[in-house]
C-alpha positions as CSV (number, residue, x, y, z in Angstrom):
1,M,59.8,62.8,29.4
2,N,63.5,63.6,28.9
3,S,63.7,67.0,27.3
4,G,67.4,66.9,26.9
5,I,68.0,69.5,29.6
6,V,70.8,68.6,31.9
7,L,70.4,69.9,35.5
8,S,72.9,70.5,38.2
9,V,72.7,68.7,41.5
10,K,71.9,72.1,43.1
11,D,69.1,72.7,40.6
12,V,67.5,69.3,41.4
13,N,67.8,69.9,45.2
14,R,66.4,73.4,44.9
15,Y,63.5,72.2,42.8
16,I,62.7,69.4,45.3
17,K,62.9,72.0,48.1
18,T,60.4,74.3,46.3
19,V,58.0,71.4,45.7
20,L,58.1,70.4,49.4
21,E,57.7,74.0,50.8
22,Y,54.7,74.7,48.6
23,D,52.9,71.5,49.6
24,D,50.0,72.5,51.8
25,M,50.3,69.5,54.1
26,L,54.1,69.6,54.5
27,S,54.3,73.3,55.1
28,G,52.3,73.2,58.3
29,L,52.8,69.9,60.1
30,R,52.1,68.6,63.6
31,V,54.2,65.5,64.2
32,E,54.2,63.3,67.4
33,G,57.2,61.2,68.3
34,E,60.2,60.5,70.7
35,I,63.3,62.7,70.8
36,S,66.6,60.9,70.0
37,N,70.2,61.9,69.1
38,F,69.6,65.4,70.6
39,K,72.5,67.9,70.1
40,R,72.8,71.6,70.9
41,H,75.2,73.3,68.5
42,S,77.5,76.1,69.7
43,S,75.5,78.4,67.4
44,G,72.4,77.8,69.5
45,H,70.6,75.6,66.9
46,L,69.1,72.3,68.1
47,Y,69.6,69.1,66.1
48,F,67.7,65.8,66.9
49,S,65.6,63.0,65.4
50,L,62.0,62.4,66.0
51,K,61.1,58.7,65.9
52,D,58.5,56.1,66.5
53,K,58.7,52.3,66.3
54,Y,58.4,52.4,62.5
55,A,60.5,55.4,61.3
56,K,62.8,58.3,62.1
57,L,62.7,61.9,60.9
58,N,65.7,64.3,61.2
59,C,64.8,67.7,62.8
60,V,66.4,71.1,63.2
61,M,65.3,74.0,65.4
62,F,67.0,77.3,64.7
63,R,68.2,79.4,67.6
64,G,65.5,82.1,67.1
65,D,62.8,79.6,67.6
66,T,64.2,78.1,70.8
67,Y,63.2,81.1,72.9
68,S,59.6,79.8,72.9
69,L,60.7,76.6,74.8
70,S,59.7,76.5,78.4
71,F,61.5,73.2,79.2
72,D,64.8,71.5,78.2
73,I,64.6,69.0,75.4
74,E,66.0,65.6,76.3
75,D,66.4,62.2,74.6
76,G,63.5,59.9,75.2
77,M,61.0,62.7,75.7
78,N,57.6,62.3,73.9
79,V,56.7,65.5,72.2
80,I,54.4,67.1,69.6
81,I,56.3,69.3,67.0
82,D,54.9,72.1,64.9
83,G,57.0,72.8,61.7
84,Y,57.5,72.2,58.0
85,I,59.4,69.9,55.7
86,S,62.2,71.3,53.5
87,V,65.5,70.2,51.9
88,F,69.0,71.2,53.0
89,E,70.4,71.8,49.5
90,K,74.0,71.2,50.4
91,N,73.5,67.5,51.1
92,G,70.1,66.9,49.6
93,A,68.6,65.7,52.8
94,Y,65.1,66.6,53.7
95,Q,64.3,67.3,57.4
96,L,61.6,68.8,59.7
97,Y,62.2,72.4,60.5
98,V,60.8,72.9,64.0
99,K,58.9,76.0,65.1
100,E,57.4,74.9,68.4
101,V,57.8,71.9,70.7
102,T,55.2,70.8,73.4
103,R,55.3,67.8,75.6
104,K,52.9,65.1,74.6
105,G,49.6,65.0,76.4
106,L,50.1,68.5,77.9
107,G,50.2,70.8,74.9
108,K,49.8,74.5,75.0
109,L,47.9,74.6,78.2
110,Y,50.8,73.2,80.1
111,E,53.2,75.7,78.5
112,E,50.9,78.5,79.6
113,Y,50.7,77.0,83.1
114,T,54.5,76.8,83.3
115,R,55.0,80.4,82.1
116,L,52.5,81.9,84.5
117,L,53.8,79.8,87.4
118,N,57.3,81.0,86.8
119,T,56.1,84.6,86.4
120,L,54.1,84.7,89.6
121,K,57.0,83.0,91.5
122,D,59.4,85.7,90.3
123,E,56.9,88.4,91.4
124,G,56.7,87.0,94.9
125,Y,53.2,85.6,94.9
126,F,54.2,82.4,96.6
127,E,56.3,83.8,99.5
128,E,55.6,81.9,102.7
129,N,55.7,85.1,104.8
130,L,52.6,86.3,102.9
131,K,50.5,83.3,103.9
132,K,47.7,84.2,106.4
133,P,47.0,81.7,109.2
134,I,43.8,79.7,108.9
135,P,41.5,80.4,111.9
136,Q,41.3,77.5,114.3
137,F,37.6,78.2,115.3
138,P,35.9,79.9,112.3
139,K,32.2,80.8,112.7
140,K,31.5,81.2,109.0
141,V,33.1,79.4,106.0
142,A,32.5,80.6,102.4
143,V,32.6,77.8,99.8
144,I,33.2,79.1,96.3
145,T,32.5,76.3,93.9
146,S,29.9,74.8,91.7
147,P,26.6,74.4,93.6
148,T,25.9,71.0,91.9
149,G,29.3,69.3,92.0
150,A,30.6,66.6,94.3
151,A,33.0,69.0,95.9
152,V,30.4,71.2,97.6
153,R,28.5,68.1,98.8
154,D,31.7,66.7,100.3
155,I,32.6,70.0,102.0
156,I,29.1,70.5,103.5
157,S,29.0,66.8,104.7
158,V,32.4,66.9,106.4
159,I,31.9,70.3,108.1
160,S,28.4,69.5,109.3
161,R,29.5,66.2,110.7
162,R,32.5,67.6,112.5
163,N,31.0,70.9,113.8
164,K,27.3,71.7,113.4
165,F,27.9,75.3,114.8
166,I,29.9,76.4,111.7
167,Q,27.8,78.4,109.2
168,I,28.5,77.2,105.6
169,I,27.9,79.9,102.9
170,V,27.8,78.3,99.5
171,C,28.9,80.9,96.8
172,P,27.9,79.4,93.5
173,V,30.2,79.8,90.4
174,K,31.1,78.0,87.3
175,V,34.3,76.0,87.8
176,Q,35.1,75.2,84.1
177,G,34.4,76.6,80.7
178,V,34.0,80.2,79.5
179,D,34.0,82.9,82.2
180,A,34.6,80.4,85.0
181,A,37.9,82.0,86.1
182,E,36.2,85.5,86.1
183,Q,33.3,84.2,88.2
184,V,35.6,82.6,90.8
185,A,37.7,85.7,91.1
186,Q,34.8,88.1,91.4
187,M,33.2,85.9,94.0
188,I,36.4,86.0,96.1
189,Y,36.4,89.8,95.9
190,D,32.6,89.9,96.8
191,V,33.1,87.7,99.9
192,N,35.9,90.0,101.0
193,R,33.9,93.2,100.3
194,L,30.9,92.0,102.2
195,K,33.0,90.3,105.0
196,L,30.8,87.2,104.7
197,A,33.2,84.6,106.2
198,D,36.2,84.0,108.4
199,V,37.8,81.7,105.8
200,I,37.2,80.8,102.2
201,I,37.4,77.4,100.5
202,T,37.6,77.5,96.7
203,G,38.0,74.6,94.3
204,R,36.3,71.7,92.6
205,G,36.6,67.9,92.0
206,G,39.2,66.2,89.9
207,G,39.5,66.4,86.1
208,S,41.8,67.0,83.2
209,I,44.1,70.0,82.9
210,E,41.5,71.6,80.6
211,E,38.7,71.0,83.2
212,L,40.8,72.5,86.1
213,W,42.1,75.4,83.9
214,A,40.0,78.1,85.6
215,F,42.2,77.8,88.7
216,N,45.3,78.3,86.6
217,E,44.2,81.7,85.3
218,R,46.0,84.8,86.5
219,V,42.7,86.5,87.4
220,V,42.0,83.9,90.0
221,A,45.6,84.0,91.3
222,Q,45.3,87.8,91.7
223,A,42.0,87.5,93.6
224,V,43.4,84.9,96.0
225,Y,46.6,87.0,96.5
226,D,44.5,90.2,97.2
227,S,42.1,88.4,99.6
228,E,42.2,89.7,103.2
229,I,40.3,86.6,104.2
230,P,42.4,83.4,104.4
231,V,41.9,81.2,101.3
232,V,42.1,77.4,101.3
233,S,42.6,75.9,97.8
234,A,41.0,72.5,97.2
235,V,41.3,71.8,93.4
236,G,41.1,68.3,92.0
237,H,42.8,65.2,93.5
238,E,45.9,64.9,95.6
239,T,48.1,64.7,92.5
240,D,46.6,67.8,90.8
241,F,48.4,71.1,91.3
242,T,47.1,74.4,90.1
243,I,48.4,77.9,90.4
244,C,45.6,78.7,92.8
245,D,47.2,76.1,95.2
246,F,50.5,77.9,95.2
247,V,49.0,81.4,95.8
248,S,46.5,80.3,98.5
249,D,47.2,80.5,102.2
250,L,46.7,76.7,102.4
251,R,46.6,74.0,99.8
252,A,44.3,71.0,100.6
253,P,44.8,67.9,98.4
254,T,41.0,67.4,98.2
255,P,37.8,69.3,99.0
256,S,37.1,66.9,101.9
257,V,40.5,67.6,103.5
258,A,39.9,71.4,103.1
259,A,36.7,71.0,105.0
260,E,38.6,69.1,107.8
261,R,41.2,71.8,108.0
262,V,38.6,74.6,108.8
263,S,36.4,72.6,111.1
264,M,37.7,71.3,114.4
265,P,35.3,68.6,115.7
266,I,33.1,69.5,118.7
267,E,34.7,66.8,120.8
268,D,38.1,68.1,120.0
269,M,37.0,71.6,120.9
270,K,35.7,70.4,124.3
271,L,39.1,68.7,124.9
272,E,40.9,71.9,123.9
273,A,38.6,73.9,126.2
274,V,39.4,71.6,129.1
275,H,43.1,71.7,128.2
276,L,43.0,75.5,128.2
277,Q,41.0,75.6,131.4
278,N,43.6,73.4,133.1
279,I,46.4,75.7,131.9
280,I,44.6,78.8,133.2
281,T,43.8,77.1,136.5
282,R,47.5,76.2,136.9
283,Q,48.6,79.7,136.1
284,I,46.1,81.2,138.6
285,I,47.1,78.8,141.3
286,G,50.8,79.6,140.6
287,K,50.1,83.3,140.8
288,I,48.2,82.9,144.1
289,E,51.1,80.8,145.6
290,E,53.6,83.4,144.3
291,Y,51.7,86.4,145.9
292,K,51.1,84.3,149.1
293,S,54.8,83.7,149.4
294,R,55.6,87.4,148.8
295,F,53.0,88.3,151.4
296,D,54.4,85.9,154.0
297,N,57.9,87.4,153.4
298,I,56.6,90.9,154.1
299,I,54.6,89.8,157.2
300,N,57.7,88.1,158.7
301,K,59.9,91.1,158.3
302,P,61.0,92.6,161.7
303,V,59.4,95.9,160.8
304,M,56.0,94.3,160.6
305,K,56.4,92.6,164.0
306,R,57.7,95.7,165.8
307,P,56.9,98.7,163.8
308,E,57.6,101.1,166.8
309,M,61.3,100.3,166.4
310,M,61.4,101.5,162.9
311,L,59.4,104.6,163.9
312,N,61.9,105.3,166.7
313,N,64.8,104.9,164.3
314,F,63.2,107.4,161.9
315,L,62.6,109.9,164.8
316,F,66.2,109.5,165.9
317,Q,67.4,110.1,162.4
318,V,65.2,113.2,162.2
319,D,66.7,114.6,165.4
320,Y,70.2,113.8,164.3
321,L,69.7,115.5,161.0
322,K,68.0,118.5,162.7
323,N,71.0,119.0,165.0
324,N,73.4,118.7,162.1
325,I,71.5,121.3,160.2
326,A,71.4,123.7,163.1
327,K,75.2,123.3,163.7
328,S,75.9,123.7,160.0
329,Y,73.7,126.8,159.9
330,N,75.5,128.4,162.9
331,V,78.9,127.7,161.4
332,L,77.9,129.2,158.1
333,L,76.2,132.2,159.8
334,N,79.3,132.9,162.0
335,G,81.6,132.7,159.0
336,K,79.3,135.2,157.1
337,E,79.3,137.6,160.1
338,N,83.1,137.5,160.4
339,R,83.5,138.2,156.7
340,L,81.0,141.1,157.1
341,D,82.9,142.6,160.0
342,M,86.2,142.4,158.1
343,A,84.7,144.1,155.1
344,K,83.2,146.8,157.2
345,K,86.5,147.5,158.9
346,L,88.3,147.6,155.5
347,I,85.7,150.0,154.1
348,E,86.0,152.3,157.2
349,S,89.8,152.3,156.9
350,Y,89.5,153.8,153.5
351,S,86.8,156.3,154.4
352,V,87.5,160.1,154.4
353,M,87.0,160.5,158.1
354,S,89.4,157.7,158.9
355,V,92.1,159.4,156.7
356,L,91.5,162.8,158.4
357,K,91.7,161.2,161.8
358,R,95.2,160.0,160.9
359,G,96.3,163.7,160.5
360,Y,95.6,164.3,156.9
361,S,93.7,167.2,155.5
362,I,91.8,167.9,152.3
363,V,92.4,171.2,150.4
364,R,89.6,172.6,148.2
365,C,89.6,175.6,145.9
366,N,86.5,176.7,144.1
367,D,84.7,173.6,145.3
368,K,87.3,171.3,143.8
369,V,89.8,169.2,145.6
370,V,93.4,170.5,145.1
371,K,95.6,167.7,143.9
372,S,98.4,169.8,142.4
373,V,100.1,173.2,143.0
374,K,98.9,173.9,139.5
375,D,95.3,173.8,140.7
376,V,95.8,177.1,142.7
377,R,97.2,180.6,142.3
378,E,98.8,183.1,144.7
379,N,96.4,185.3,146.8
380,E,93.6,182.7,146.1
381,N,91.4,181.5,149.0
382,V,91.4,177.8,149.8
383,D,89.3,175.7,152.3
384,I,91.2,173.2,154.4
385,L,89.1,170.3,155.8
386,M,90.5,168.6,159.0
387,N,89.3,166.0,161.4
388,D,87.7,168.4,163.8
389,G,86.7,171.2,161.4
390,N,87.9,173.4,158.5
391,V,89.8,176.6,158.1
392,T,90.1,179.2,155.3
393,A,93.6,180.4,154.1
394,V,95.2,182.6,151.4
395,I,97.9,181.3,149.1
396,E,100.9,183.6,149.6
397,E,103.5,181.6,147.7
398,I,103.6,178.6,145.4
399,K,106.7,176.4,145.3
400,E,106.8,173.5,142.8
401,N,108.8,170.4,143.4
402,K,111.9,170.7,141.2
403,D,112.5,166.9,141.2
404,E,109.4,166.2,139.1
């Protein structure tokens, strides 16, 4: 067996690495165990051991593979790891190189559930202000579920027992398996389009995460989100939570509880009606007393007892105002007349006749008023207008004022 060839330690480790990496079983492993000695390196790589009660296996997960993780790895956590066995040549240690990590018992479905849950939360699908109120007295309830399951029987039984006047419309769909999510979603849209009910209950009985998975599909979440009719989600048992629960307007822990939330018992309705009747009666009596008091206050006012006094007061005020208006009008009119007389006298004082009466004359030559000695010539005829008539004269001599 010994060929005489001497190998280096590196050669040996590399050969072992090649053998391990080309082994079909070791190149695609799924290993279950418990996390221990977990460390996160500054480079972003994860180092830990995977152990059970019999053995331990060293593991490494490179930074580029950690982005697929949807949870934080911790010591003591039971997981299932996908990866391959190889050798770290530098120290000759073999270890499990990790590609994916899932929690034990949940697997890939849980990872998908977590990713979609976080995505829808970030997109605002779970906001409380978007939740529609569940009607207190619905006339029609649409039940979207399997027509043969225990859930539909429980819902029908509870509603019928509590309120026989509520119409129950069973909308049959598959609740697990291929096309189940699409059927549930389409039925929600159909109930809305046809306006079949005042409230929708959708869900099923309990089961594993695989059996409840239809209610974790985005298509169902979108249909519930788009529904104009309030949706009550009743999927599984009290401890089961689906994405449909978070998007719905109300999450009921079981189908029976969902039926209770949409069906007020007849006796409770009677009590509620009596309660409302008492409230309305008290309000009516209160209004009657209020208006009676206001009426009594009006009747007891002096004006209602002796209305002629108020009438006389109004007549007195009318006479008083009438006299004041007449006085004000006379004062205003007299003032206007005085101003008119003064204006008239002022105008007359500046009139031509008034000037002539004061001894002045107007000289005209060639039908023009003579304003200067330059306007006439010697031997030229002029007309002189006086207060009591006019005369015609001949210019014999013109003398200019030397001072000008």
